[in-house]
C-alpha positions as a Markdown table, in Angstrom:
| # | Residue | x | y | z |
|---|---|---|---|---|
| 1 | Unk | 50.8 | -98.6 | 151.7 |
| 2 | Unk | 54.0 | -99.4 | 149.6 |
| 3 | Unk | 55.0 | -96.9 | 146.9 |
| 4 | Unk | 54.7 | -99.5 | 144.1 |
| 5 | Unk | 51.3 | -100.5 | 145.1 |
| 6 | Unk | 50.3 | -96.6 | 145.1 |
| 7 | Unk | 51.5 | -96.3 | 141.7 |
| 8 | Unk | 49.5 | -99.2 | 140.2 |
| 9 | Unk | 46.4 | -97.6 | 142.2 |
| 10 | Unk | 47.2 | -94.3 | 140.5 |
| 11 | Unk | 47.3 | -96.0 | 136.9 |
| 12 | Unk | 44.0 | -97.4 | 137.4 |
| 13 | Unk | 42.6 | -94.1 | 138.6 |
| 14 | Unk | 44.3 | -92.3 | 135.9 |
| 15 | Unk | 42.5 | -94.3 | 133.3 |
| 16 | Unk | 39.3 | -94.1 | 135.0 |
| 17 | Unk | 39.5 | -90.5 | 135.2 |
| 18 | Unk | 41.0 | -89.5 | 131.8 |
| 19 | Unk | 41.1 | -92.3 | 129.2 |
| 20 | Unk | 39.2 | -92.0 | 126.1 |
| 21 | Unk | 39.2 | -94.9 | 123.8 |
| 22 | Unk | 37.7 | -93.1 | 121.1 |
| 23 | Unk | 40.4 | -90.3 | 120.9 |
| 24 | Unk | 42.0 | -91.1 | 117.3 |
| 25 | Unk | 45.5 | -91.7 | 118.6 |
| 26 | Unk | 44.3 | -94.3 | 121.2 |
| 27 | Unk | 41.9 | -95.9 | 118.9 |
| 28 | Unk | 44.2 | -96.6 | 116.1 |
| 29 | Unk | 47.5 | -96.7 | 118.1 |
| 30 | Unk | 48.9 | -93.6 | 116.8 |
| 31 | Unk | 49.6 | -92.1 | 120.0 |
| 32 | Unk | 48.4 | -93.8 | 123.2 |
| 33 | Unk | 47.9 | -91.2 | 125.8 |
| 34 | Unk | 48.1 | -93.6 | 128.6 |
| 35 | Unk | 50.8 | -96.0 | 127.6 |
| 36 | Unk | 52.6 | -95.8 | 130.7 |
| 37 | Unk | 49.6 | -96.9 | 132.7 |
| 38 | Unk | 48.8 | -99.8 | 130.5 |
| 39 | Unk | 52.2 | -101.0 | 130.5 |
| 40 | Unk | 52.6 | -100.9 | 134.4 |
| 41 | Unk | 49.1 | -102.7 | 135.0 |
| 42 | Unk | 50.0 | -105.2 | 132.2 |
| 43 | Unk | 52.6 | -106.5 | 134.8 |
| 44 | Unk | 49.8 | -107.9 | 137.0 |
| 45 | Unk | 49.5 | -111.8 | 137.1 |
| 46 | Unk | 46.0 | -112.6 | 137.0 |
| 47 | Unk | 44.8 | -114.3 | 133.7 |
| 48 | Unk | 41.9 | -111.9 | 133.2 |
| 49 | Unk | 44.1 | -108.5 | 133.2 |
| 50 | Unk | 44.9 | -108.7 | 129.4 |
| 51 | Unk | 41.1 | -108.9 | 128.6 |
| 52 | Unk | 40.3 | -106.1 | 131.1 |
| 53 | Unk | 42.8 | -103.8 | 129.9 |
| 54 | Unk | 41.8 | -104.6 | 126.2 |
| 55 | Unk | 38.3 | -103.4 | 127.2 |
| 56 | Unk | 39.4 | -100.3 | 128.6 |
| 57 | Unk | 41.7 | -99.7 | 125.7 |
| 58 | Unk | 39.1 | -100.5 | 123.1 |
| 59 | Unk | 36.0 | -99.3 | 124.7 |
| 60 | Unk | 36.0 | -97.1 | 127.9 |
| 61 | Unk | 35.3 | -93.4 | 127.6 |
| 62 | Unk | 35.9 | -91.5 | 130.8 |
| 63 | Unk | 33.1 | -89.3 | 129.8 |
| 64 | Unk | 30.7 | -91.9 | 131.1 |
| 65 | Unk | 32.7 | -92.8 | 134.3 |
| 66 | Unk | 30.0 | -91.7 | 136.6 |
| 67 | Unk | 27.8 | -94.3 | 135.0 |
| 68 | Unk | 29.9 | -97.4 | 136.0 |
| 69 | Unk | 28.3 | -99.8 | 138.0 |
| 70 | Unk | 29.9 | -101.7 | 140.9 |
| 71 | Unk | 32.1 | -104.7 | 139.9 |
| 72 | Unk | 33.4 | -102.7 | 136.8 |
| 73 | Unk | 36.7 | -103.1 | 135.2 |
| 74 | Unk | 38.5 | -100.6 | 137.3 |
| 75 | Unk | 37.2 | -102.2 | 140.5 |
| 76 | Unk | 38.5 | -105.6 | 139.2 |
| 77 | Unk | 41.9 | -104.2 | 138.7 |
| 78 | Unk | 42.0 | -102.5 | 142.1 |
| 79 | Unk | 41.1 | -105.9 | 143.7 |
| 80 | Unk | 43.7 | -107.6 | 141.8 |
| 81 | Unk | 46.4 | -104.9 | 142.9 |
| 82 | Unk | 45.3 | -105.5 | 146.4 |
| 83 | Unk | 45.5 | -109.2 | 146.4 |
| 84 | Unk | 48.9 | -109.4 | 144.4 |
| 85 | Unk | 50.8 | -106.4 | 146.0 |
| 86 | Unk | 50.2 | -106.9 | 149.7 |
């Protein structure tokens, strides 16, 4: 696996494991705790990536990560990474 692909995967996992959309800084754009991850993932070309990142940014709380079902936003991003960065 390439270093670049691993960086993208790490960004997805970091968002999944630690991002909280309801933290005041993230919620109101005062201080985004995961700006680097969002910026990196926004480079993916798939047309649904902006909406996926928007959902994560506005709605996702890592506290509930164990309740995610298969086919969630993070699975989608990992699939896009796998397709685009082979």
